[in-house]
All heavy atoms as TSV, in Angstrom:
chain	resi	resn	atom	element	x	y	z
A	1	MET	N	N	18.282	91.814	-263.554
A	1	MET	CA	C	18.227	92.663	-262.386
A	1	MET	C	C	17.832	94.067	-262.826
A	1	MET	O	O	18.233	94.510	-263.900
A	1	MET	CB	C	19.582	92.708	-261.690
A	1	MET	CG	C	20.067	91.363	-261.183
A	1	MET	SD	S	21.624	91.507	-260.295
A	1	MET	CE	C	21.013	92.001	-258.705
A	2	PRO	N	N	17.087	94.771	-262.016
A	2	PRO	CA	C	16.722	96.138	-262.381
A	2	PRO	C	C	17.895	97.091	-262.222
A	2	PRO	O	O	18.776	96.886	-261.395
A	2	PRO	CB	C	15.609	96.473	-261.389
A	2	PRO	CG	C	15.839	95.562	-260.237
A	2	PRO	CD	C	16.468	94.320	-260.784
A	3	GLY	N	N	17.903	98.121	-263.054
A	3	GLY	CA	C	18.957	99.125	-262.995
A	3	GLY	C	C	18.472	100.446	-263.558
A	3	GLY	O	O	17.377	100.538	-264.114
A	4	THR	N	N	19.321	101.465	-263.409
A	4	THR	CA	C	19.012	102.799	-263.899
A	4	THR	C	C	20.235	103.356	-264.612
A	4	THR	O	O	21.359	103.202	-264.123
A	4	THR	CB	C	18.645	103.731	-262.720
A	4	THR	OG1	O	17.579	103.141	-261.988
A	4	THR	CG2	C	18.226	105.099	-263.217
A	5	VAL	N	N	20.027	104.005	-265.747
A	5	VAL	CA	C	21.132	104.628	-266.467
A	5	VAL	C	C	21.572	105.852	-265.662
A	5	VAL	O	O	20.811	106.799	-265.492
A	5	VAL	CB	C	20.720	105.026	-267.899
A	5	VAL	CG1	C	21.876	105.703	-268.609
A	5	VAL	CG2	C	20.257	103.804	-268.681
A	6	ASP	N	N	22.794	105.782	-265.114
A	6	ASP	CA	C	23.336	106.860	-264.277
A	6	ASP	C	C	23.864	108.022	-265.116
A	6	ASP	O	O	23.659	109.175	-264.790
A	6	ASP	CB	C	24.489	106.342	-263.435
A	6	ASP	CG	C	24.099	106.097	-262.000
A	6	ASP	OD1	O	22.977	106.431	-261.612
A	6	ASP	OD2	O	24.943	105.565	-261.261
A	7	LYS	N	N	24.618	107.670	-266.159
A	7	LYS	CA	C	25.172	108.731	-266.997
A	7	LYS	C	C	25.499	108.207	-268.382
A	7	LYS	O	O	25.655	107.008	-268.593
A	7	LYS	CB	C	26.392	109.370	-266.355
A	7	LYS	CG	C	27.567	108.453	-266.114
A	7	LYS	CD	C	28.702	109.229	-265.447
A	7	LYS	CE	C	29.712	108.303	-264.813
A	7	LYS	NZ	N	30.788	109.024	-264.155
A	8	ILE	N	N	25.597	109.148	-269.302
A	8	ILE	CA	C	26.012	108.865	-270.671
A	8	ILE	C	C	27.427	109.419	-270.824
A	8	ILE	O	O	27.686	110.580	-270.507
A	8	ILE	CB	C	25.058	109.525	-271.692
A	8	ILE	CG1	C	23.626	109.031	-271.481
A	8	ILE	CG2	C	25.535	109.275	-273.116
A	8	ILE	CD1	C	23.406	107.549	-271.658
A	9	ILE	N	N	28.337	108.570	-271.272
A	9	ILE	CA	C	29.730	108.970	-271.447
A	9	ILE	C	C	29.958	109.199	-272.934
A	9	ILE	O	O	29.876	108.263	-273.741
A	9	ILE	CB	C	30.675	107.889	-270.906
A	9	ILE	CG1	C	30.355	107.646	-269.419
A	9	ILE	CG2	C	32.127	108.274	-271.102
A	9	ILE	CD1	C	30.879	106.363	-268.868
A	10	LEU	N	N	30.201	110.447	-273.281
A	10	LEU	CA	C	30.379	110.802	-274.686
A	10	LEU	C	C	31.615	110.144	-275.267
A	10	LEU	O	O	32.596	109.891	-274.569
A	10	LEU	CB	C	30.455	112.320	-274.836
A	10	LEU	CG	C	29.210	113.082	-274.372
A	10	LEU	CD1	C	29.434	114.580	-274.517
A	10	LEU	CD2	C	27.991	112.639	-275.152
A	11	SER	N	N	31.578	109.911	-276.550
A	11	SER	CA	C	32.664	109.289	-277.273
A	11	SER	C	C	33.897	110.194	-277.269
A	11	SER	O	O	33.794	111.376	-277.577
A	11	SER	CB	C	32.225	109.030	-278.716
A	11	SER	OG	O	33.322	108.652	-279.498
A	12	PRO	N	N	35.079	109.642	-276.927
A	12	PRO	CA	C	36.296	110.455	-276.963
A	12	PRO	C	C	36.791	110.724	-278.383
A	12	PRO	O	O	37.608	111.598	-278.598
A	12	PRO	CB	C	37.307	109.636	-276.174
A	12	PRO	CG	C	36.817	108.241	-276.235
A	12	PRO	CD	C	35.317	108.315	-276.395
A	13	GLY	N	N	36.295	109.982	-279.342
A	13	GLY	CA	C	36.710	110.167	-280.729
A	13	GLY	C	C	35.697	109.562	-281.669
A	13	GLY	O	O	34.838	108.787	-281.258
A	14	PRO	N	N	35.787	109.890	-282.949
A	14	PRO	CA	C	34.794	109.407	-283.908
A	14	PRO	C	C	34.791	107.883	-284.107
A	14	PRO	O	O	33.786	107.319	-284.503
A	14	PRO	CB	C	35.161	110.124	-285.203
A	14	PRO	CG	C	36.571	110.549	-285.032
A	14	PRO	CD	C	36.806	110.727	-283.565
A	15	SER	N	N	35.903	107.229	-283.792
A	15	SER	CA	C	35.958	105.779	-284.002
A	15	SER	C	C	35.493	104.994	-282.772
A	15	SER	O	O	35.398	103.775	-282.821
A	15	SER	CB	C	37.378	105.360	-284.369
A	15	SER	OG	O	38.252	105.640	-283.288
A	16	GLN	N	N	35.217	105.686	-281.664
A	16	GLN	CA	C	34.793	105.012	-280.446
A	16	GLN	C	C	33.345	105.373	-280.117
A	16	GLN	O	O	32.961	106.534	-280.227
A	16	GLN	CB	C	35.708	105.395	-279.288
A	16	GLN	CG	C	37.143	104.942	-279.519
A	16	GLN	CD	C	38.066	105.443	-278.418
A	16	GLN	OE1	O	37.862	106.511	-277.872
A	16	GLN	NE2	N	39.074	104.648	-278.116
A	17	PRO	N	N	32.557	104.374	-279.707
A	17	PRO	CA	C	31.130	104.633	-279.436
A	17	PRO	C	C	30.888	105.302	-278.087
A	17	PRO	O	O	31.692	105.202	-277.163
A	17	PRO	CB	C	30.514	103.237	-279.459
A	17	PRO	CG	C	31.628	102.347	-279.025
A	17	PRO	CD	C	32.894	102.967	-279.574
A	18	GLU	N	N	29.769	105.977	-277.990
A	18	GLU	CA	C	29.285	106.531	-276.727
A	18	GLU	C	C	28.962	105.353	-275.800
A	18	GLU	O	O	28.617	104.277	-276.258
A	18	GLU	CB	C	28.026	107.329	-277.064
A	18	GLU	CG	C	27.258	107.865	-275.912
A	18	GLU	CD	C	26.022	108.612	-276.398
A	18	GLU	OE1	O	26.157	109.784	-276.800
A	18	GLU	OE2	O	24.939	108.011	-276.385
A	19	LYS	N	N	29.083	105.557	-274.482
A	19	LYS	CA	C	28.773	104.487	-273.529
A	19	LYS	C	C	27.701	104.950	-272.555
A	19	LYS	O	O	27.563	106.136	-272.285
A	19	LYS	CB	C	30.026	104.077	-272.768
A	19	LYS	CG	C	31.050	103.433	-273.677
A	19	LYS	CD	C	32.145	102.787	-272.896
A	19	LYS	CE	C	33.150	102.215	-273.858
A	19	LYS	NZ	N	33.290	100.824	-273.783
A	20	ALA	N	N	26.958	103.984	-272.033
A	20	ALA	CA	C	25.966	104.248	-270.993
A	20	ALA	C	C	26.433	103.523	-269.729
A	20	ALA	O	O	26.820	102.360	-269.788
A	20	ALA	CB	C	24.599	103.729	-271.414
A	21	GLU	N	N	26.437	104.233	-268.601
A	21	GLU	CA	C	26.785	103.621	-267.324
A	21	GLU	C	C	25.499	103.313	-266.588
A	21	GLU	O	O	24.676	104.197	-266.361
A	21	GLU	CB	C	27.668	104.549	-266.501
A	21	GLU	CG	C	28.129	103.898	-265.202
A	21	GLU	CD	C	29.130	104.747	-264.462
A	21	GLU	OE1	O	30.295	104.792	-264.898
A	21	GLU	OE2	O	28.727	105.383	-263.471
A	22	ILE	N	N	25.313	102.043	-266.228
A	22	ILE	CA	C	24.087	101.563	-265.592
A	22	ILE	C	C	24.387	101.144	-264.160
A	22	ILE	O	O	25.305	100.344	-263.928
A	22	ILE	CB	C	23.499	100.372	-266.375
A	22	ILE	CG1	C	23.194	100.794	-267.806
A	22	ILE	CG2	C	22.264	99.820	-265.681
A	22	ILE	CD1	C	22.836	99.648	-268.724
A	23	ALA	N	N	23.640	101.696	-263.205
A	23	ALA	CA	C	23.728	101.282	-261.805
A	23	ALA	C	C	22.741	100.137	-261.606
A	23	ALA	O	O	21.545	100.302	-261.808
A	23	ALA	CB	C	23.390	102.445	-260.886
A	24	VAL	N	N	23.262	98.964	-261.252
A	24	VAL	CA	C	22.430	97.775	-261.081
A	24	VAL	C	C	21.965	97.698	-259.627
A	24	VAL	O	O	22.784	97.655	-258.705
A	24	VAL	CB	C	23.210	96.500	-261.465
A	24	VAL	CG1	C	22.337	95.262	-261.279
A	24	VAL	CG2	C	23.711	96.597	-262.901
A	25	ASP	N	N	20.659	97.712	-259.424
A	25	ASP	CA	C	20.078	97.661	-258.083
A	25	ASP	C	C	20.358	96.311	-257.439
A	25	ASP	O	O	20.183	95.265	-258.056
A	25	ASP	CB	C	18.562	97.879	-258.137
A	25	ASP	CG	C	18.180	99.206	-258.774
A	25	ASP	OD1	O	19.032	100.121	-258.798
A	25	ASP	OD2	O	17.034	99.335	-259.237
A	26	GLY	N	N	20.818	96.332	-256.190
A	26	GLY	CA	C	21.012	95.100	-255.437
A	26	GLY	C	C	22.322	94.389	-255.698
A	26	GLY	O	O	22.587	93.367	-255.074
A	27	ALA	N	N	23.167	94.893	-256.575
A	27	ALA	CA	C	24.447	94.243	-256.854
A	27	ALA	C	C	25.474	94.660	-255.803
A	27	ALA	O	O	25.349	95.716	-255.173
A	27	ALA	CB	C	24.942	94.628	-258.242
A	28	ASP	N	N	26.492	93.829	-255.599
A	28	ASP	CA	C	27.579	94.185	-254.696
A	28	ASP	C	C	28.220	95.481	-255.163
A	28	ASP	O	O	28.247	95.776	-256.368
A	28	ASP	CB	C	28.636	93.088	-254.662
A	28	ASP	CG	C	28.156	91.819	-253.954
A	28	ASP	OD1	O	27.198	91.917	-253.167
A	28	ASP	OD2	O	28.741	90.757	-254.211
A	29	HIS	N	N	28.784	96.250	-254.224
A	29	HIS	CA	C	29.326	97.572	-254.537
A	29	HIS	C	C	30.329	97.541	-255.701
A	29	HIS	O	O	30.277	98.387	-256.581
A	29	HIS	CB	C	29.981	98.177	-253.298
A	29	HIS	CG	C	30.522	99.549	-253.535
A	29	HIS	ND1	N	29.684	100.632	-253.752
A	29	HIS	CD2	C	31.783	100.015	-253.627
A	29	HIS	CE1	C	30.425	101.706	-253.948
A	29	HIS	NE2	N	31.695	101.360	-253.871
A	30	GLY	N	N	31.211	96.570	-255.733
A	30	GLY	CA	C	32.224	96.489	-256.791
A	30	GLY	C	C	31.671	96.133	-258.156
A	30	GLY	O	O	32.344	96.289	-259.162
A	31	TYR	N	N	30.435	95.655	-258.198
A	31	TYR	CA	C	29.832	95.224	-259.463
A	31	TYR	C	C	28.592	96.024	-259.813
A	31	TYR	O	O	27.834	95.668	-260.688
A	31	TYR	CB	C	29.466	93.734	-259.398
A	31	TYR	CG	C	30.649	92.873	-259.095
A	31	TYR	CD1	C	30.899	92.414	-257.804
A	31	TYR	CD2	C	31.549	92.534	-260.096
A	31	TYR	CE1	C	32.008	91.632	-257.526
A	31	TYR	CE2	C	32.660	91.752	-259.832
A	31	TYR	CZ	C	32.880	91.309	-258.545
A	31	TYR	OH	O	33.975	90.543	-258.270
A	32	ARG	N	N	28.364	97.111	-259.108
A	32	ARG	CA	C	27.131	97.879	-259.259
A	32	ARG	C	C	27.054	98.614	-260.584
A	32	ARG	O	O	25.991	98.718	-261.177
A	32	ARG	CB	C	27.011	98.867	-258.102
A	32	ARG	CG	C	25.788	99.746	-258.217
A	32	ARG	CD	C	25.541	100.487	-256.965
A	32	ARG	NE	N	25.160	99.490	-255.968
A	32	ARG	CZ	C	25.093	99.718	-254.687
A	32	ARG	NH1	N	25.362	100.887	-254.209
A	32	ARG	NH2	N	24.729	98.770	-253.857
A	33	ASP	N	N	28.169	99.176	-261.055
A	33	ASP	CA	C	28.150	99.983	-262.275
A	33	ASP	C	C	28.640	99.194	-263.480
A	33	ASP	O	O	29.731	98.641	-263.461
A	33	ASP	CB	C	29.004	101.236	-262.106
A	33	ASP	CG	C	28.459	102.173	-261.049
A	33	ASP	OD1	O	27.224	102.258	-260.928
A	33	ASP	OD2	O	29.256	102.821	-260.350
A	34	LEU	N	N	27.817	99.138	-264.502
A	34	LEU	CA	C	28.174	98.491	-265.768
A	34	LEU	C	C	28.266	99.561	-266.843
A	34	LEU	O	O	27.449	100.482	-266.878
A	34	LEU	CB	C	27.100	97.484	-266.187
A	34	LEU	CG	C	26.860	96.290	-265.289
A	34	LEU	CD1	C	25.683	95.490	-265.819
A	34	LEU	CD2	C	28.087	95.422	-265.216
A	35	ARG	N	N	29.230	99.429	-267.724
A	35	ARG	CA	C	29.313	100.335	-268.876
A	35	ARG	C	C	29.143	99.510	-270.138
A	35	ARG	O	O	29.830	98.503	-270.326
A	35	ARG	CB	C	30.650	101.065	-268.901
A	35	ARG	CG	C	30.741	102.110	-267.832
A	35	ARG	CD	C	31.995	102.911	-267.955
A	35	ARG	NE	N	32.021	103.931	-266.910
A	35	ARG	CZ	C	33.017	104.756	-266.724
A	35	ARG	NH1	N	34.081	104.708	-267.506
A	35	ARG	NH2	N	32.966	105.655	-265.765
A	36	ILE	N	N	28.225	99.957	-270.971
A	36	ILE	CA	C	27.973	99.270	-272.242
A	36	ILE	C	C	27.984	100.295	-273.362
A	36	ILE	O	O	27.787	101.493	-273.130
A	36	ILE	CB	C	26.617	98.525	-272.227
A	36	ILE	CG1	C	25.448	99.513	-272.091
A	36	ILE	CG2	C	26.584	97.470	-271.137
A	36	ILE	CD1	C	24.100	98.901	-272.380
A	37	GLU	N	N	28.227	99.821	-274.581
A	37	GLU	CA	C	28.119	100.710	-275.735
A	37	GLU	C	C	26.673	101.146	-275.872
A	37	GLU	O	O	25.764	100.334	-275.742
A	37	GLU	CB	C	28.581	99.999	-277.009
A	37	GLU	CG	C	30.064	99.759	-277.041
A	37	GLU	CD	C	30.521	99.120	-278.335
A	37	GLU	OE1	O	29.716	98.982	-279.281
A	37	GLU	OE2	O	31.701	98.758	-278.396
A	38	ASN	N	N	26.483	102.424	-276.103
A	38	ASN	CA	C	25.127	102.961	-276.207
A	38	ASN	C	C	24.687	102.986	-277.667
A	38	ASN	O	O	24.324	104.014	-278.213
A	38	ASN	CB	C	25.053	104.358	-275.575
A	38	ASN	CG	C	23.631	104.772	-275.295
A	38	ASN	OD1	O	22.725	103.972	-275.334
A	38	ASN	ND2	N	23.450	106.046	-275.010
A	39	ALA	N	N	24.755	101.833	-278.286
A	39	ALA	CA	C	24.319	101.652	-279.675
A	39	ALA	C	C	23.507	100.366	-279.697
A	39	ALA	O	O	24.058	99.281	-279.829
A	39	ALA	CB	C	25.521	101.575	-280.601
A	40	LEU	N	N	22.211	100.485	-279.527
A	40	LEU	CA	C	21.330	99.330	-279.394
A	40	LEU	C	C	20.332	99.286	-280.537
A	40	LEU	O	O	20.155	100.252	-281.273
A	40	LEU	CB	C	20.594	99.413	-278.052
A	40	LEU	CG	C	21.500	99.601	-276.821
A	40	LEU	CD1	C	20.671	99.946	-275.607
A	40	LEU	CD2	C	22.329	98.361	-276.588
A	41	THR	N	N	19.651	98.149	-280.666
A	41	THR	CA	C	18.643	97.957	-281.703
A	41	THR	C	C	17.353	97.501	-281.040
A	41	THR	O	O	17.381	96.596	-280.193
A	41	THR	CB	C	19.108	96.887	-282.715
A	41	THR	OG1	O	20.396	97.259	-283.211
A	41	THR	CG2	C	18.144	96.761	-283.868
A	42	ASN	N	N	16.235	98.112	-281.397
A	42	ASN	CA	C	14.962	97.699	-280.811
A	42	ASN	C	C	14.375	96.507	-281.574
A	42	ASN	O	O	14.974	96.007	-282.530
A	42	ASN	CB	C	13.969	98.869	-280.736
A	42	ASN	CG	C	13.475	99.348	-282.079
A	42	ASN	OD1	O	13.666	98.702	-283.118
A	42	ASN	ND2	N	12.830	100.500	-282.087
A	43	GLU	N	N	13.182	96.067	-281.167
A	43	GLU	CA	C	12.556	94.885	-281.775
A	43	GLU	C	C	12.173	95.080	-283.236
A	43	GLU	O	O	11.892	94.116	-283.945
A	43	GLU	CB	C	11.326	94.452	-280.958
A	43	GLU	CG	C	10.195	95.459	-280.919
A	43	GLU	CD	C	10.333	96.512	-279.815
A	43	GLU	OE1	O	11.342	96.540	-279.107
A	43	GLU	OE2	O	9.400	97.322	-279.684
A	44	HIS	N	N	12.176	96.332	-283.720
A	44	HIS	CA	C	11.848	96.624	-285.116
A	44	HIS	C	C	13.098	96.819	-285.968
A	44	HIS	O	O	13.009	97.193	-287.129
A	44	HIS	CB	C	10.973	97.880	-285.207
A	44	HIS	CG	C	9.719	97.783	-284.387
A	44	HIS	ND1	N	8.688	96.917	-284.690
A	44	HIS	CD2	C	9.347	98.411	-283.251
A	44	HIS	CE1	C	7.732	97.038	-283.780
A	44	HIS	NE2	N	8.113	97.937	-282.889
A	45	GLY	N	N	14.282	96.599	-285.373
A	45	GLY	CA	C	15.534	96.741	-286.099
A	45	GLY	C	C	16.025	98.173	-286.204
A	45	GLY	O	O	16.970	98.447	-286.929
A	46	GLU	N	N	15.402	99.090	-285.463
A	46	GLU	CA	C	15.793	100.503	-285.500
A	46	GLU	C	C	16.882	100.775	-284.463
A	46	GLU	O	O	16.885	100.187	-283.385
A	46	GLU	CB	C	14.580	101.395	-285.205
A	46	GLU	CG	C	13.452	101.195	-286.187
A	46	GLU	CD	C	12.140	101.805	-285.710
A	46	GLU	OE1	O	11.930	101.939	-284.490
A	46	GLU	OE2	O	11.323	102.129	-286.585
A	47	ASP	N	N	17.833	101.668	-284.791
A	47	ASP	CA	C	18.882	102.053	-283.859
A	47	ASP	C	C	18.284	102.915	-282.758
A	47	ASP	O	O	17.507	103.834	-283.036
A	47	ASP	CB	C	19.987	102.830	-284.575
A	47	ASP	CG	C	20.762	101.960	-285.552
A	47	ASP	OD1	O	20.790	100.734	-285.357
A	47	ASP	OD2	O	21.355	102.518	-286.494
A	48	VAL	N	N	18.628	102.606	-281.510
A	48	VAL	CA	C	18.145	103.360	-280.353
A	48	VAL	C	C	19.301	103.568	-279.380
A	48	VAL	O	O	20.324	102.882	-279.456
A	48	VAL	CB	C	16.979	102.648	-279.635
A	48	VAL	CG1	C	15.752	102.578	-280.518
A	48	VAL	CG2	C	17.382	101.262	-279.174
A	49	LYS	N	N	19.138	104.539	-278.467
A	49	LYS	CA	C	20.129	104.813	-277.437
A	49	LYS	C	C	19.429	104.965	-276.099
A	49	LYS	O	O	18.283	105.410	-276.032
A	49	LYS	CB	C	20.888	106.106	-277.751
A	49	LYS	CG	C	21.792	106.003	-278.951
A	49	LYS	CD	C	22.598	107.271	-279.103
A	49	LYS	CE	C	23.575	107.117	-280.247
A	49	LYS	NZ	N	24.530	108.212	-280.296
A	50	LEU	N	N	20.131	104.589	-275.037
A	50	LEU	CA	C	19.618	104.793	-273.695
A	50	LEU	C	C	19.789	106.258	-273.305
A	50	LEU	O	O	20.695	106.936	-273.791
A	50	LEU	CB	C	20.375	103.915	-272.697
A	50	LEU	CG	C	20.209	102.407	-272.876
A	50	LEU	CD1	C	21.161	101.653	-271.966
A	50	LEU	CD2	C	18.775	102.000	-272.596
A	51	LYS	N	N	18.926	106.739	-272.408
A	51	LYS	CA	C	19.000	108.110	-271.912
A	51	LYS	C	C	19.196	108.076	-270.406
A	51	LYS	O	O	18.756	107.140	-269.728
A	51	LYS	CB	C	17.723	108.873	-272.252
A	51	LYS	CG	C	17.529	109.064	-273.734
A	51	LYS	CD	C	16.282	109.858	-274.024
A	51	LYS	CE	C	16.115	110.005	-275.536
A	51	LYS	NZ	N	14.933	110.768	-275.889
A	52	LYS	N	N	19.861	109.109	-269.874
A	52	LYS	CA	C	20.091	109.210	-268.434
A	52	LYS	C	C	18.754	109.144	-267.700
A	52	LYS	O	O	17.783	109.775	-268.098
A	52	LYS	CB	C	20.802	110.524	-268.115
A	52	LYS	CG	C	21.140	110.657	-266.655
A	52	LYS	CD	C	21.904	111.919	-266.367
A	52	LYS	CE	C	22.149	112.018	-264.871
A	52	LYS	NZ	N	22.954	113.160	-264.520
A	53	GLY	N	N	18.727	108.322	-266.642
A	53	GLY	CA	C	17.521	108.167	-265.843
A	53	GLY	C	C	16.608	107.041	-266.296
A	53	GLY	O	O	15.649	106.710	-265.603
A	54	ALA	N	N	16.887	106.441	-267.450
A	54	ALA	CA	C	16.049	105.357	-267.957
A	54	ALA	C	C	16.143	104.138	-267.036
A	54	ALA	O	O	17.219	103.791	-266.545
A	54	ALA	CB	C	16.470	104.966	-269.368
A	55	HIS	N	N	15.012	103.499	-266.789
A	55	HIS	CA	C	14.977	102.268	-266.002
A	55	HIS	C	C	15.130	101.102	-266.972
A	55	HIS	O	O	14.442	101.032	-267.989
A	55	HIS	CB	C	13.663	102.158	-265.232
A	55	HIS	CG	C	13.510	103.253	-264.219
A	55	HIS	ND1	N	14.174	103.252	-263.020
A	55	HIS	CD2	C	12.806	104.396	-264.248
A	55	HIS	CE1	C	13.867	104.338	-262.351
A	55	HIS	NE2	N	13.022	105.062	-263.080
A	56	VAL	N	N	16.069	100.204	-266.654
A	56	VAL	CA	C	16.371	99.083	-267.541
A	56	VAL	C	C	16.365	97.776	-266.754
A	56	VAL	O	O	16.459	97.769	-265.530
A	56	VAL	CB	C	17.744	99.270	-268.236
A	56	VAL	CG1	C	17.738	100.484	-269.148
A	56	VAL	CG2	C	18.866	99.380	-267.226
A	57	GLU	N	N	16.255	96.690	-267.456
A	57	GLU	CA	C	16.364	95.354	-266.890
A	57	GLU	C	C	17.652	94.758	-267.452
A	57	GLU	O	O	17.820	94.660	-268.677
A	57	GLU	CB	C	15.153	94.512	-267.293
A	57	GLU	CG	C	14.986	93.239	-266.538
A	57	GLU	CD	C	14.636	93.440	-265.065
A	57	GLU	OE1	O	14.018	94.454	-264.706
A	57	GLU	OE2	O	14.999	92.560	-264.277
A	58	VAL	N	N	18.595	94.388	-266.567
A	58	VAL	CA	C	19.912	93.903	-266.981
A	58	VAL	C	C	19.948	92.386	-266.894
A	58	VAL	O	O	19.618	91.810	-265.854
A	58	VAL	CB	C	21.023	94.510	-266.092
A	58	VAL	CG1	C	22.384	93.949	-266.486
A	58	VAL	CG2	C	21.010	96.025	-266.178
A	59	THR	N	N	20.344	91.747	-267.985
A	59	THR	CA	C	20.540	90.303	-268.016
A	59	THR	C	C	21.933	90.044	-268.576
A	59	THR	O	O	22.279	90.541	-269.645
A	59	THR	CB	C	19.503	89.620	-268.931
A	59	THR	OG1	O	18.197	89.964	-268.469
A	59	THR	CG2	C	19.676	88.121	-268.937
A	60	VAL	N	N	22.735	89.291	-267.842
A	60	VAL	CA	C	24.094	88.983	-268.279
A	60	VAL	C	C	24.151	87.508	-268.631
A	60	VAL	O	O	23.748	86.655	-267.847
A	60	VAL	CB	C	25.122	89.299	-267.171
A	60	VAL	CG1	C	26.524	88.931	-267.619
A	60	VAL	CG2	C	25.040	90.768	-266.790
A	61	THR	N	N	24.650	87.219	-269.820
A	61	THR	CA	C	24.822	85.833	-270.244
A	61	THR	C	C	26.247	85.654	-270.751
A	61	THR	O	O	26.903	86.615	-271.132
A	61	THR	CB	C	23.840	85.450	-271.366
A	61	THR	OG1	O	24.063	86.309	-272.486
A	61	THR	CG2	C	22.401	85.575	-270.915
A	62	ALA	N	N	26.712	84.429	-270.750
A	62	ALA	CA	C	28.056	84.133	-271.238
A	62	ALA	C	C	28.042	82.804	-271.975
A	62	ALA	O	O	27.264	81.906	-271.642
A	62	ALA	CB	C	29.035	84.080	-270.080
A	63	GLU	N	N	28.895	82.709	-272.949
A	63	GLU	CA	C	29.063	81.451	-273.659
A	63	GLU	C	C	29.859	80.506	-272.757
A	63	GLU	O	O	30.788	80.943	-272.072
A	63	GLU	CB	C	29.852	81.675	-274.959
A	63	GLU	CG	C	29.133	82.532	-275.977
A	63	GLU	CD	C	27.939	81.827	-276.596
A	63	GLU	OE1	O	27.993	80.599	-276.768
A	63	GLU	OE2	O	26.955	82.515	-276.875
A	64	PRO	N	N	29.509	79.228	-272.747
A	64	PRO	CA	C	30.304	78.294	-271.947
A	64	PRO	C	C	31.715	78.202	-272.521
A	64	PRO	O	O	31.900	78.168	-273.741
A	64	PRO	CB	C	29.569	76.965	-272.078
A	64	PRO	CG	C	28.586	77.133	-273.175
A	64	PRO	CD	C	28.399	78.597	-273.417
A	65	LYS	N	N	32.689	78.238	-271.637
A	65	LYS	CA	C	34.087	78.177	-272.074
A	65	LYS	C	C	34.445	76.730	-272.377
A	65	LYS	O	O	34.182	75.836	-271.577
A	65	LYS	CB	C	35.006	78.733	-270.991
A	65	LYS	CG	C	36.437	78.830	-271.423
A	65	LYS	CD	C	37.271	79.494	-270.357
A	65	LYS	CE	C	38.713	79.601	-270.847
A	65	LYS	NZ	N	39.567	80.223	-269.848
A	66	THR	N	N	35.053	76.511	-273.507
A	66	THR	CA	C	35.493	75.165	-273.858
A	66	THR	C	C	36.998	75.093	-273.685
A	66	THR	O	O	37.721	76.038	-273.976
A	66	THR	CB	C	35.124	74.809	-275.312
A	66	THR	OG1	O	35.716	75.767	-276.182
A	66	THR	CG2	C	33.620	74.809	-275.504
A	67	SER	N	N	37.449	73.999	-273.185
A	67	SER	CA	C	38.888	73.824	-273.016
A	67	SER	C	C	39.359	72.733	-273.958
A	67	SER	O	O	38.617	71.826	-274.328
A	67	SER	CB	C	39.223	73.482	-271.565
A	67	SER	OG	O	38.571	72.299	-271.202
A	68	VAL	N	N	40.601	72.835	-274.330
A	68	VAL	CA	C	41.188	71.860	-275.233
A	68	VAL	C	C	42.344	71.199	-274.502
A	68	VAL	O	O	43.251	71.864	-274.005
A	68	VAL	CB	C	41.706	72.545	-276.529
A	68	VAL	CG1	C	42.383	71.537	-277.436
A	68	VAL	CG2	C	40.560	73.242	-277.236
A	69	ALA	N	N	42.286	69.894	-274.413
A	69	ALA	CA	C	43.358	69.153	-273.748
A	69	ALA	C	C	44.466	68.869	-274.751
A	69	ALA	O	O	44.228	68.576	-275.918
A	69	ALA	CB	C	42.816	67.844	-273.184
A	70	THR	N	N	45.684	68.975	-274.280
A	70	THR	CA	C	46.854	68.660	-275.111
A	70	THR	C	C	47.535	67.440	-274.523
A	70	THR	O	O	47.847	67.409	-273.347
A	70	THR	CB	C	47.835	69.859	-275.136
A	70	THR	OG1	O	47.139	71.006	-275.590
A	70	THR	CG2	C	49.006	69.573	-276.052
A	71	LEU	N	N	47.744	66.460	-275.349
A	71	LEU	CA	C	48.409	65.230	-274.904
A	71	LEU	C	C	49.824	65.202	-275.445
A	71	LEU	O	O	50.064	65.473	-276.628
A	71	LEU	CB	C	47.641	64.001	-275.388
A	71	LEU	CG	C	46.195	63.880	-274.923
A	71	LEU	CD1	C	45.538	62.680	-275.594
A	71	LEU	CD2	C	46.146	63.741	-273.421
A	72	ASN	N	N	50.755	64.875	-274.572
A	72	ASN	CA	C	52.141	64.718	-275.000
A	72	ASN	C	C	52.448	63.235	-274.991
A	72	ASN	O	O	52.510	62.615	-273.931
A	72	ASN	CB	C	53.101	65.455	-274.051
A	72	ASN	CG	C	52.952	66.945	-274.175
A	72	ASN	OD1	O	52.672	67.443	-275.253
A	72	ASN	ND2	N	53.167	67.673	-273.099
A	73	ASP	N	N	52.641	62.659	-276.147
A	73	ASP	CA	C	52.930	61.216	-276.264
A	73	ASP	C	C	54.421	61.077	-276.466
A	73	ASP	O	O	54.961	61.383	-277.533
A	73	ASP	CB	C	52.150	60.625	-277.441
A	73	ASP	CG	C	52.307	59.123	-277.525
A	73	ASP	OD1	O	52.857	58.533	-276.568
A	73	ASP	OD2	O	51.882	58.552	-278.527
A	74	LYS	N	N	55.131	60.622	-275.420
A	74	LYS	CA	C	56.593	60.480	-275.497
A	74	LYS	C	C	56.966	59.004	-275.492
A	74	LYS	O	O	57.819	58.564	-274.757
A	74	LYS	CB	C	57.244	61.193	-274.325
A	74	LYS	CG	C	57.022	62.689	-274.369
A	74	LYS	CD	C	57.803	63.364	-273.279
A	74	LYS	CE	C	57.587	64.859	-273.398
A	74	LYS	NZ	N	58.426	65.612	-272.502
A	75	SER	N	N	56.326	58.204	-276.337
A	75	SER	CA	C	56.653	56.787	-276.364
A	75	SER	C	C	57.569	56.459	-277.500
A	75	SER	O	O	57.871	57.159	-278.356
A	75	SER	CB	C	55.429	55.915	-276.445
A	75	SER	OG	O	54.432	56.430	-277.272
């Protein structure tokens, strides 16, 4: 989905990364703003950061959740 970087949230401390807040076009109001770490890598392996106002394409993926069944054998 298309989106725009709304703001850059500076790191509160040296051990925490800067974040980028992205407004996703067309998303429901409660899901419109995404925050991600602003430490990315381009296709050449170089470190890059998003800038306020940048137009981005957002793709969300997830690993399929696996469940484990537990059997209780009381025989």
